[in-house]
C-alpha positions in Angstrom: 0.0 0.2 0.0 1.2 3.3 -1.0 1.1 5.7 2.0 1.8 9.7 1.8 3.9 10.4 4.8 4.4 14.0 4.0 1.8 15.3 6.5 4.4 14.1 9.1 7.5 16.1 7.7 7.2 18.8 10.4 7.2 16.2 13.4 10.1 14.3 11.6 12.5 17.3 11.4 11.8 18.8 14.7 12.1 15.8 17.1 15.6 15.0 18.3 14.9 11.4 19.1 15.2 8.7 16.3 11.5 8.7 14.6 10.8 6.4 11.7 7.7 4.5 10.0 8.7 1.1 8.9 6.6 -1.2 7.0 5.3 -4.6 7.9 8.1 -5.8 5.1 11.2 -4.9 7.5 12.4 -1.8 5.6 12.2 1.8 6.4 9.5 4.1 4.7 10.3 7.1 6.3 12.9 8.4 8.8 14.0 11.7 10.1 17.5 13.3 9.9 18.4 11.8 13.7 18.1 8.2 12.5 20.9 9.2 9.6 22.7 11.1 12.1 23.0 8.6 14.7 23.7 5.6 12.4 26.0 7.2 10.1 24.5 5.7 7.0 23.0 7.5 3.8 19.6 7.6 3.3 19.8 5.5 0.4 21.7 2.7 2.6 18.9 3.0 5.2 16.0 2.7 2.6 17.5 0.0 0.4 18.6 -2.5 3.3 15.8 -4.4 5.7 16.0 -3.2 9.1 17.7 -6.2 10.6 20.8 -5.6 8.3 21.9 -2.6 10.9 21.0 -4.5 14.2 23.8 -5.9 16.2 24.1 -9.6 15.4 23.8 -10.7 19.1 20.5 -9.0 19.1 18.9 -10.1 16.0 17.1 -13.0 17.4 15.6 -11.1 20.3 14.5 -8.4 18.1 12.8 -10.6 15.7 10.9 -12.2 18.3 9.6 -9.0 19.5 9.0 -7.7 15.7 6.7 -10.9 15.3 4.5 -9.9 18.4 4.4 -6.4 17.0 3.1 -7.4 13.8 0.0 -9.0 15.9 -0.9 -5.6 16.9 1.2 -5.6 20.2 2.9 -2.3 20.9 6.4 -2.1 21.7 7.4 -0.2 25.0 11.1 0.4 26.2 12.6 -2.3 24.2 16.3 -2.2 24.3 18.4 -3.3 21.5 22.0 -2.5 19.8 22.5 -1.1 16.3 25.9 -1.1 14.4 27.0 2.1 13.0 28.5 2.6 9.5 31.7 3.4 11.6 31.4 0.3 13.3 30.4 1.6 16.7 27.6 -0.4 18.8 25.1 1.9 19.8 22.0 1.4 22.5 18.4 2.2 21.6 15.4 2.3 23.6 12.2 1.6 21.1 8.8 2.4 21.4 6.7 1.2 18.5 2.9 1.2 17.6 1.7 -0.9 14.6 -1.1 0.5 12.4 -2.5 -3.0 10.8 -4.8 -1.1 8.3 -1.8 0.5 6.7 0.8 -2.0 7.3 3.0 0.3 9.1 4.8 0.9 12.3 5.5 4.1 13.8 8.4 3.9 16.2 10.6 6.4 18.1 14.1 5.3 19.8 16.1 7.1 22.2 20.1 6.6 22.1 20.8 5.5 25.8 24.2 4.2 25.0 26.0 6.7 27.7 23.4 5.4 30.0 24.4 1.8 29.2 28.0 2.5 29.7 27.6 4.0 33.1 25.4 0.8 34.1 28.3 -1.2 32.8 31.0 0.9 34.7 29.0 1.0 37.9 28.6 -2.8 37.8 32.1 -3.5 37.2 33.0 -1.3 39.9 30.6 -2.8 42.3 31.8 -6.2 41.4 35.5 -5.0 42.2 34.4 -3.5 45.5 32.8 -6.7 46.5 35.6 -8.7 45.9 38.0 -6.2 47.6 35.4 -6.0 50.7 35.5 -9.7 50.9 39.0 -9.7 51.1 39.3 -7.2 53.7 37.0 -9.4 55.8 39.1 -12.4 55.2 42.5 -10.2 56.4 40.2 -9.2 59.4 39.5 -12.8 60.5 43.2 -14.1 59.7 44.5 -11.1 61.7 42.4 -11.8 64.5 43.1 -15.4 64.8 46.8 -15.5 63.5 48.3 -12.7 65.5 46.0 -12.7 68.9 46.9 -16.1 69.5 50.7 -15.6 70.0 50.0 -12.7 72.1 47.7 -14.4 74.4 50.5 -17.2 74.6 53.1 -14.4 75.8 50.9 -13.3 78.2 50.2 -16.9 79.5 54.0 -17.6 79.8 54.3 -14.4 81.8 51.6 -15.9 84.3 53.9 -19.1 85.0 56.9 -17.2 86.1 57.8 -17.5 89.6 58.6 -14.0 91.0 59.9 -15.5 94.2 62.7 -16.6 92.4 63.8 -13.0 91.1 65.6 -10.8 93.2 66.7 -8.3 90.7 64.7 -5.2 90.7 65.5 -3.9 87.4 64.6 -7.7 85.9 61.0 -7.5 87.9 60.5 -3.8 86.3 61.4 -4.9 82.5 58.9 -8.0 83.1 56.1 -5.9 84.2 56.9 -3.7 81.3 56.9 -6.6 79.1 53.4 -7.5 80.3 52.1 -4.2 80.1 53.5 -4.1 76.2 51.7 -7.2 75.6 48.3 -6.3 77.0 48.4 -3.0 75.1 49.2 -5.0 71.8 46.3 -7.0 72.6 44.1 -4.4 73.0 45.3 -2.5 69.9 44.8 -5.7 67.8 41.3 -6.3 69.1 40.5 -2.5 68.2 42.1 -3.0 64.5 40.7 -6.3 63.8 37.4 -5.3 64.5 37.7 -2.2 62.3 39.0 -4.5 59.3 35.8 -6.5 59.9 33.4 -3.8 60.1 34.5 -1.1 58.1 34.4 -1.3 54.2 37.9 0.0 53.3 37.6 0.0 49.7 40.0 1.5 47.1 37.9 3.7 44.6 39.9 5.1 41.3 39.6 8.9 41.2 40.5 11.3 38.4 40.3 14.7 37.6 36.5 15.5 36.6 35.2 18.2 34.4 32.1 19.2 36.5 30.4 20.7 33.3 31.2 17.5 31.4 29.3 15.5 34.4 26.3 18.0 33.8 26.4 17.4 30.2 26.5 13.6 30.6 23.6 13.7 33.1 21.5 15.9 30.9 22.1 13.7 28.0 21.0 10.5 29.6 17.7 12.1 30.9 17.3 14.7 28.0 13.4 13.7 27.3 12.6 14.0 31.0 13.9 17.5 31.2 12.1 18.2 28.1 8.9 16.9 29.2 9.2 18.4 32.6 10.6 21.9 31.5 13.3 21.5 33.8 16.3 23.7 33.7 19.7 22.7 35.2 21.9 25.4 36.0 25.5 24.7 36.5 27.8 27.1 38.1 31.3 26.0 38.3 33.3 29.5 37.6 35.1 29.4 41.1 35.9 25.7 41.1 35.5 24.0 37.4 37.4 20.6 38.0 37.6 18.4 40.8 39.5 15.2 41.7 37.0 12.2 42.4 35.1 9.0 40.9 33.5 9.9 37.8 30.8 7.2 38.0 29.9 7.9 41.5 29.7 11.6 40.9 27.5 11.1 37.9 25.2 8.9 39.8 25.0 11.4 42.5 24.3 14.0 40.2 21.8 12.0 38.2 19.8 10.7 41.3 19.5 14.3 42.7 18.4 15.8 39.3 15.6 13.2 38.7 14.5 13.5 42.5 13.9 17.2 41.9 12.0 16.6 38.9 10.0 13.9 40.3 9.1 15.9 43.4 8.4 19.1 41.7 5.4 21.5 42.6 2.5 21.4 40.3 2.4 24.0 37.8 6.2 25.0 38.5 8.9 24.2 36.1 11.9 23.0 38.2 15.0 25.0 38.3 18.0 23.0 39.7 21.1 24.8 40.7 24.5 22.8 41.1 27.2 25.2 42.4 31.1 24.4 43.1 33.4 25.9 45.6 36.2 25.6 47.8 36.1 26.1 51.5 39.6 25.9 53.0 40.4 22.3 52.1 37.4 20.9 51.3 35.3 20.8 48.0 31.5 22.0 48.4 29.3 20.9 45.9 25.6 22.9 46.4 22.6 21.3 44.6 19.6 23.1 45.1 16.0 22.9 43.6 12.6 24.7 43.8 10.5 21.4 44.4 8.1 20.3 47.0 10.8 20.1 49.8 9.8 18.1 53.2 9.7 18.7 56.8 13.2 17.8 58.0 11.9 17.2 61.7 9.8 14.4 60.7 12.4 12.5 58.3 15.2 13.0 60.6 17.6 10.2 60.0 15.4 8.3 57.8 16.3 10.6 55.0 18.9 8.4 53.1 17.5 5.2 54.5 17.0 2.4 52.1 13.3 2.4 50.6 12.5 5.3 52.6 9.8 7.6 50.9 8.4 10.9 51.9 6.0 11.9 49.1 3.0 9.8 47.6 4.3 9.6 43.8 3.7 6.2 42.7 7.2 5.7 41.1 9.1 6.8 44.4 11.0 3.7 45.4 13.5 5.3 48.1 16.6 4.2 46.4 17.9 7.2 44.9 19.1 9.2 48.2 20.3 6.0 49.4 22.4 5.6 46.6 23.7 9.2 47.0 24.6 9.0 50.6 26.4 5.9 49.9 28.4 7.2 47.1 29.3 10.2 49.0 30.3 8.1 52.0 32.3 5.8 49.9 34.3 8.8 48.3 35.0 10.0 52.1 32.7 12.8 52.0 29.6 13.9 53.9 26.2 15.6 52.9 24.1 18.2 54.5 20.5 18.8 53.7 18.4 21.8 54.3 14.9 22.0 53.1 11.4 23.2 54.1 7.8 22.0 52.6 7.3 24.1 49.8 10.4 25.8 49.3 12.6 23.4 47.9 15.7 21.5 48.7 19.4 22.0 49.3 22.0 19.2 49.5 25.5 20.4 50.3 28.0 17.7 49.3 31.5 18.0 51.0 34.5 16.4 49.7 38.2 16.2 50.3 39.9 18.8 47.9 
């Protein structure tokens, strides 16, 4: 069936997402410039080859199964698969598609989520490494407790067997008492250190110089649709301190969770304004994150604010995970976080890190 797509031209040209109309025959019928820009192929190549030609080989089978359901009039929502660009780069796309049986076509829109997937991969790798390190440290704690405490206890036991009645030299007696005090002090310190090794997560986290503007760009790119739909504005003021030394994955996760929280808990009818400022106070880095959202009563939430699965609003998609992750990331980086908030007046988070 020949279909006139000219009525959709304005929509195709204006949207930054990848938008296309595909036929039930598996070929593109109409694509917007974003498709060509992201995949890197010419229009002739995109129209003359079947769509599965551009899909990464490991995802062809899964995509084919989803497409068969799509042709049965089952809409496709947030389906993720990989495509291979003309330059050989693998990119991730998240698709939402709607079939139109009468015209044998499919309307589809996709977002490039490659950066999000890279962050997830980096985060998972980092968490895996940290878990292994933590396990090793716990093993060291147990080994230290067992292997070193026993010899110290043995030394003290030997001391108790000494018959003082047979020692008349005053200096020798003083040395023996000093020996006992030293062993007891060593045992006490050993107990403290062993306990700390078992309880604390003394983890190594790689750090590097980070451009804060780049962090904002990466975060904004990963949630571009959310920012656009909510009308949110993110303002980064990093004039005083444009770069800091930290862990990029953790810092992007912190900014991402705080930004999405600000949008999620915005006031009705008010566009979110999110301001992020960096400054140096003595030997500390201060990152101040403020919004004009709903805010909350600090007296009521108290120490529950950063708790796991703690929620303080009635939003259906509230899970109580975001601030928990933020807090743990900042703790892992050796920093602290302070909060100021009032109901209806927004919230300010002050993240304090070592310079």
